[in-house]
KOLKE-19680 format. One line per 3 residues: number of its first residue (from 1); their letters; for each residue x, y, z of C-alpha. Coordinates in nm, 4 decimals. Each point is the difference from the previous one (the first is absolute). Layout:
N
NUM	A	X,Y,Z | ...;
This chain:
327
1	XXX	3.8033,-4.1073,-1.1600 | -0.0089,0.2835,-0.2545 | -0.3695,0.0096,0.0495;
4	XXX	0.0791,0.0470,0.3878 | 0.2592,0.2868,-0.0897 | -0.2452,0.1745,-0.2617;
7	XXX	-0.3005,-0.0277,0.3057 | 0.2014,0.1751,0.2219 | 0.1190,0.2527,-0.2039;
10	XXX	-0.3634,0.0935,-0.0659 | -0.0759,-0.0103,0.3584 | 0.2585,0.2122,0.1084;
13	XXX	-0.0996,0.2724,-0.2876 | -0.3617,-0.0012,0.1531 | 0.1316,0.0673,0.3184;
16	XXX	0.2286,0.2871,-0.0862 | -0.2312,0.1499,-0.1984 | -0.1026,0.3074,0.1526;
19	XXX	-0.3694,0.0414,0.1253 | -0.2312,0.2179,-0.2772 | -0.0256,0.3076,0.2445;
22	XXX	0.4230,0.0309,-0.0336 | 0.0139,-0.0585,-0.3613 | -0.2446,0.2202,-0.0817;
25	XXX	0.0785,0.4031,0.0192 | -0.1856,0.1174,0.2942 | -0.2334,0.2663,-0.0628;
28	XXX	-0.0847,0.2555,0.1902 | -0.3812,0.0909,-0.0229 | -0.2387,0.2421,0.2274;
31	XXX	-0.3579,-0.1856,0.0635 | -0.2586,0.1928,0.1545 | -0.2566,-0.1623,0.2531;
34	XXX	-0.3383,0.2393,0.0570 | -0.0032,-0.1061,0.3514 | 0.1795,-0.2489,0.2444;
37	XXX	-0.2804,-0.2553,0.0666 | -0.1020,-0.3482,0.0073 | -0.1500,0.0459,-0.3389;
40	XXX	0.3311,0.1379,-0.1485 | 0.1726,-0.2596,0.2250 | 0.1549,-0.2204,-0.3542;
43	XXX	0.1961,0.3255,-0.0611 | 0.1632,-0.0069,0.3274 | 0.0912,-0.3407,0.0337;
46	XXX	0.1255,-0.0103,-0.3718 | 0.2406,0.2587,0.1054 | 0.0591,-0.0833,0.3567;
49	XXX	0.0545,-0.3835,-0.0331 | 0.2203,-0.0006,-0.3407 | -0.1931,-0.0472,-0.2512;
52	XXX	0.0803,0.2638,-0.2037 | 0.3774,-0.0430,0.0916 | -0.0539,-0.3617,-0.0994;
55	XXX	-0.0660,0.1691,-0.3495 | 0.3022,0.2093,0.0192 | -0.2065,0.3107,0.0648;
58	XXX	0.0560,0.2793,0.2677 | -0.3105,0.1449,0.0517 | -0.0608,0.2661,0.2258;
61	XXX	-0.3989,-0.0036,0.1312 | -0.0964,0.3035,0.0875 | -0.3602,0.0995,0.1454;
64	XXX	-0.1672,0.2860,-0.1820 | -0.3304,0.0762,0.1553 | -0.2947,0.1161,-0.2431;
67	XXX	-0.0174,-0.2276,-0.3583 | -0.0295,0.3106,-0.2182 | 0.3328,0.1017,0.1411;
70	XXX	0.2085,-0.2846,-0.0277 | -0.1372,-0.0273,-0.3806 | 0.1440,0.3699,-0.0041;
73	XXX	0.3289,-0.1101,0.1198 | -0.0015,-0.2953,-0.2760 | -0.1088,0.1866,-0.2699;
76	XXX	0.2769,0.2881,0.1243 | 0.3038,-0.2493,0.0038 | 0.0382,-0.0251,0.4170;
79	XXX	-0.1022,-0.3610,-0.0460 | 0.0084,-0.3330,-0.2344 | -0.2712,-0.1323,0.1213;
82	XXX	-0.3352,0.0912,0.1987 | -0.1872,-0.1901,0.2263 | -0.3658,0.1613,-0.0021;
85	XXX	-0.3460,0.0210,0.0167 | -0.1082,-0.1138,-0.3861 | -0.1779,0.2781,-0.1072;
88	XXX	0.2830,0.2544,0.0706 | 0.1803,-0.1348,-0.3198 | -0.3311,0.0051,-0.1565;
91	XXX	-0.0503,0.3599,0.0450 | 0.3442,0.0762,-0.1080 | 0.0154,-0.2288,-0.3141;
94	XXX	-0.3502,0.1890,-0.0891 | 0.1807,0.3145,0.0425 | 0.2751,-0.0962,-0.2566;
97	XXX	0.2658,-0.1313,0.1785 | 0.1764,-0.3363,-0.1325 | -0.0514,-0.2100,0.3120;
100	XXX	-0.0913,-0.4287,0.0527 | -0.0846,-0.2320,0.2650 | 0.1647,-0.2407,-0.0022;
103	XXX	-0.1170,-0.2336,0.2998 | -0.2380,-0.0246,0.2826 | 0.0432,0.0506,0.3738;
106	XXX	-0.3405,0.0210,0.1479 | -0.2719,-0.1569,-0.2393 | -0.2815,0.1300,0.2145;
109	XXX	-0.1693,0.2094,0.2700 | 0.0860,-0.1166,0.3928 | -0.1167,0.3375,0.1368;
112	XXX	-0.3027,0.0550,0.2537 | -0.1421,0.3073,0.0780 | 0.0238,0.0220,0.3492;
115	XXX	-0.1482,0.2919,0.2053 | -0.0345,0.1637,0.3809 | -0.3004,-0.1866,0.1686;
118	XXX	-0.2063,0.2579,0.0041 | -0.0252,-0.1182,-0.4216 | -0.1967,-0.3167,-0.0438;
121	XXX	-0.1267,0.0202,-0.3570 | 0.1186,0.1501,-0.3294 | -0.2505,0.2871,0.0273;
124	XXX	0.0751,0.0898,0.3371 | 0.3671,0.1144,-0.1999 | -0.1578,0.2819,-0.1539;
127	XXX	0.2524,0.2892,0.1307 | 0.2387,-0.1984,0.1266 | 0.3891,0.0348,-0.0650;
130	XXX	0.1917,-0.2875,-0.1500 | 0.3829,-0.0266,0.0071 | 0.1482,-0.0354,-0.3217;
133	XXX	0.3412,-0.0795,-0.1637 | -0.1246,0.2562,-0.2905 | -0.2829,0.1820,-0.1149;
136	XXX	-0.0215,-0.2125,-0.3110 | 0.2200,-0.2554,-0.0784 | 0.0593,-0.3234,0.1516;
139	XXX	-0.2132,-0.1421,0.2950 | -0.2177,0.3519,0.0062 | -0.0486,-0.0874,-0.3586;
142	XXX	-0.1859,-0.3391,0.0815 | -0.1522,0.1671,0.3495 | -0.2050,0.2679,-0.2025;
145	XXX	-0.1476,-0.2289,-0.2503 | -0.0810,-0.2589,0.2908 | -0.1940,0.2960,0.1885;
148	XXX	-0.1271,0.1287,-0.3425 | -0.1774,-0.3608,-0.0794 | -0.1208,0.0343,0.4086;
151	XXX	-0.1557,0.3719,-0.0990 | 0.2515,0.2101,0.1647 | 0.1604,0.2687,-0.2698;
154	XXX	0.3138,0.1828,0.0689 | 0.0226,0.2596,0.1065 | -0.3461,0.0758,0.0619;
157	XXX	-0.0197,-0.2868,0.2595 | 0.2915,-0.0377,0.1540 | 0.3573,0.1599,0.0147;
160	XXX	0.3633,-0.1828,-0.0594 | 0.2872,0.0885,0.2062 | 0.3363,-0.0879,-0.1435;
163	XXX	0.1971,-0.1684,0.2508 | 0.2146,-0.2728,-0.1726 | -0.0023,-0.3853,-0.0297;
166	XXX	-0.1814,-0.2804,0.2364 | 0.2322,0.0517,0.2956 | -0.0515,0.3806,0.0183;
169	XXX	-0.4011,0.0164,-0.0673 | -0.0454,-0.2566,0.3221 | 0.2337,0.1573,0.2102;
172	XXX	-0.2103,0.3580,-0.0943 | -0.3145,-0.2521,0.0218 | 0.0777,-0.1353,0.3739;
175	XXX	0.0857,0.3571,0.0902 | -0.3170,0.1771,-0.1296 | 0.1623,0.2289,-0.2507;
178	XXX	-0.2390,-0.2038,-0.2100 | -0.3459,-0.1145,-0.0305 | 0.0646,-0.3155,-0.2333;
181	XXX	0.2177,-0.1753,-0.2161 | 0.0690,-0.2783,-0.2829 | 0.2198,-0.2151,0.1875;
184	XXX	0.2117,-0.2917,-0.1852 | -0.0629,-0.3744,0.1270 | 0.1721,-0.0640,0.2591;
187	XXX	0.0213,0.3558,0.1852 | -0.3763,-0.0244,0.0134 | -0.0010,-0.2683,0.2502;
190	XXX	0.2140,0.2327,0.2139 | -0.2628,0.2978,-0.0187 | -0.2717,-0.2601,0.0393;
193	XXX	0.1680,-0.1506,0.3331 | -0.0013,0.3633,0.1124 | -0.3821,0.0983,-0.0141;
196	XXX	-0.0345,0.1261,-0.3380 | -0.3079,-0.1090,-0.2378 | 0.0588,-0.1654,-0.3444;
199	XXX	-0.2567,0.1660,-0.2093 | 0.0932,-0.2168,-0.3209 | 0.2894,-0.1603,-0.2007;
202	XXX	0.0652,0.1080,-0.3339 | 0.0296,-0.3456,-0.1796 | -0.3825,-0.0458,0.0972;
205	XXX	-0.0489,0.3394,-0.2302 | 0.2854,-0.0433,-0.2719 | 0.1040,-0.3865,-0.0178;
208	XXX	0.2303,0.0131,-0.2539 | 0.2757,0.2597,-0.0165 | 0.3871,0.0511,-0.0599;
211	XXX	0.0723,0.2526,0.3371 | 0.3770,0.0107,-0.0636 | 0.2374,-0.0830,-0.3236;
214	XXX	0.3969,0.0245,-0.0500 | 0.0305,0.2495,-0.2896 | 0.2946,0.1540,-0.2360;
217	XXX	0.0843,0.2205,-0.2720 | -0.0302,-0.2257,-0.3330 | 0.2928,0.1707,-0.1667;
220	XXX	0.1998,-0.1077,0.3014 | -0.1452,-0.3277,0.0188 | 0.0729,-0.0544,-0.3900;
223	XXX	0.4065,0.0998,0.0738 | -0.0058,-0.2045,0.3257 | -0.1878,-0.3066,-0.1250;
226	XXX	0.2346,-0.2255,0.1876 | 0.0216,0.1712,0.3067 | -0.3871,0.0128,0.0212;
229	XXX	-0.0533,-0.3709,-0.0825 | 0.2224,-0.0415,0.3415 | -0.2145,0.2075,0.1945;
232	XXX	-0.3000,-0.1698,-0.1032 | 0.1642,-0.3475,0.0858 | 0.1371,0.1454,0.3399;
235	XXX	-0.3648,0.1087,0.0401 | -0.1591,-0.3653,-0.1274 | 0.2620,-0.1727,0.2502;
238	XXX	-0.1397,0.2233,0.2766 | -0.3406,-0.0763,-0.0544 | 0.0421,-0.3376,-0.0058;
241	XXX	0.2468,0.0252,0.3412 | -0.3400,0.1227,0.1719 | -0.2290,-0.2448,-0.1267;
244	XXX	0.2444,-0.2863,0.0930 | 0.1189,0.0924,0.3589 | -0.2973,0.1494,0.2328;
247	XXX	0.2031,0.0211,0.2955 | 0.2857,0.1876,-0.0979 | -0.1607,0.1917,-0.2041;
250	XXX	-0.2693,0.0936,0.2746 | 0.3275,0.0505,0.2079 | 0.1618,0.2365,-0.1978;
253	XXX	-0.3171,0.2290,-0.0890 | -0.1010,-0.0359,0.3862 | 0.3312,0.1506,0.0530;
256	XXX	0.0786,0.2560,-0.3075 | -0.3635,0.1410,-0.0219 | -0.0040,-0.0032,0.4207;
259	XXX	-0.3389,-0.1941,-0.0017 | -0.1003,-0.2216,0.2648 | 0.0989,-0.3585,-0.1225;
262	XXX	-0.4142,-0.1509,0.0016 | -0.0669,0.3180,-0.1926 | 0.2834,-0.0857,-0.2796;
265	XXX	-0.1125,-0.3330,-0.0112 | -0.3351,0.0990,-0.0689 | 0.1024,0.2193,-0.2454;
268	XXX	0.2406,-0.2729,-0.1607 | -0.3036,-0.2414,-0.0248 | -0.2300,0.2558,-0.1456;
271	XXX	0.2416,0.1436,-0.2912 | 0.1176,-0.3667,-0.0831 | -0.3556,-0.1790,-0.0011;
274	XXX	-0.1757,0.3093,-0.2076 | 0.3372,0.0166,-0.2204 | 0.0111,0.3567,0.0620;
277	XXX	0.3804,-0.0513,0.0162 | 0.0349,-0.1985,-0.3459 | 0.2320,-0.3134,0.0680;
280	XXX	0.2022,0.1184,-0.3273 | -0.0397,0.3495,0.0740 | -0.2057,0.0952,-0.2866;
283	XXX	-0.2997,0.2332,-0.0591 | -0.3624,-0.0258,-0.0079 | -0.1100,0.1396,-0.3131;
286	XXX	-0.3701,-0.0392,0.0334 | 0.0521,0.2063,0.3027 | 0.2001,0.2685,-0.1557;
289	XXX	-0.2744,-0.0051,-0.2398 | -0.2561,0.0931,0.2761 | 0.2513,0.2735,0.1220;
292	XXX	0.0338,0.1710,-0.3318 | -0.4004,-0.0151,-0.0408 | -0.0164,0.1975,0.3269;
295	XXX	0.2703,0.2602,-0.0663 | -0.1855,0.0534,-0.3131 | -0.3460,0.0401,0.1515;
298	XXX	0.1663,0.2517,0.2841 | 0.1183,0.2243,-0.3108 | -0.3089,-0.0608,-0.1582;
301	XXX	0.1449,-0.0701,-0.3175 | -0.1673,-0.0556,-0.3207 | 0.1069,-0.2385,-0.2726;
304	XXX	0.0741,-0.3614,0.0269 | 0.1503,-0.1483,0.3055 | 0.3531,-0.1134,-0.0586;
307	XXX	0.1220,-0.3438,0.0423 | 0.1950,-0.0635,0.3180 | 0.2708,-0.1862,-0.2371;
310	XXX	0.1368,0.3440,-0.1336 | 0.1432,0.1028,0.3303 | 0.1674,-0.3445,0.0614;
313	XXX	0.3167,-0.2580,-0.1132 | 0.0180,-0.2879,0.1433 | 0.2968,-0.1484,-0.2520;
316	XXX	0.2620,0.0811,0.2744 | -0.1599,-0.2144,0.2570 | -0.0902,-0.2678,-0.2532;
319	XXX	0.3694,-0.0110,-0.1130 | 0.0992,-0.0072,0.3815 | -0.2322,-0.3335,0.0741;
322	XXX	0.1618,-0.1684,-0.3140 | 0.3345,0.0897,0.0981 | -0.1340,-0.1544,0.3566;
325	XXX	-0.1183,-0.3085,-0.1585 | -0.3999,0.0770,-0.0177 | -0.2391,0.1342,-0.2935;
């Protein structure tokens, strides 16, 4: 009888114990996304479907187009965490800013160069005007490298017109404002259906690349370690949910990103089968080393190439995974 009473008391304590999100102090954070596209979808799922909230985080997710601008906002204190192309924090760190990348968002290149019907090959693109999110960073950084490999130099052989992210660039392409653009999957499918030609895929030129990552200030991270661990736990849980719930994930992404469901499905299948979304939200260090190499080549910098590990701190994610019962 006594054992039954003790067991009932323990059960009652467990039932009455508040959830994690309620017991922890709710922390307000401003997090940026460089664009609102499928690739950055995990950030929107984490924010809109309660994964941040379950970790006691009140996250305001804002779009700051152009990764270099997002990194400037992070450095200036307007953000706690920036979701941006990984070349932007590398550039900032090399200029002396004390930033660090803590997790991956898009661990590969999904872009295709889509062009008007008169363009068939890379050589045809000489003199073309490309739409871009910025002149230097983000997808444009990779675009310039792809075109360079194919024999086209900027600004000698083509023009760049700053338009915005993939949605804005796609609209400019379909309206005839620009000749060509690097469109992220699955928007390239929509362009193909509209009769635009696929000149080539980025991944065929640069097969290993860390496109987008989460960054923060090292000093802030050190002072708020427990908060950052909770952020990375939420991202890991988000990624796992995406992998384990194909149909709900496709439904949400199609609606949130204003995509055809078939395009969202094909996108989900690509991102998960290639691990372009990492199952735990980790970075691709080898891919980041390629970004580092291209960055220093474009600078024509002399001296030894830095190890990409200098820009990264994976300890917050590792601690979060440990609390989740993995690694």
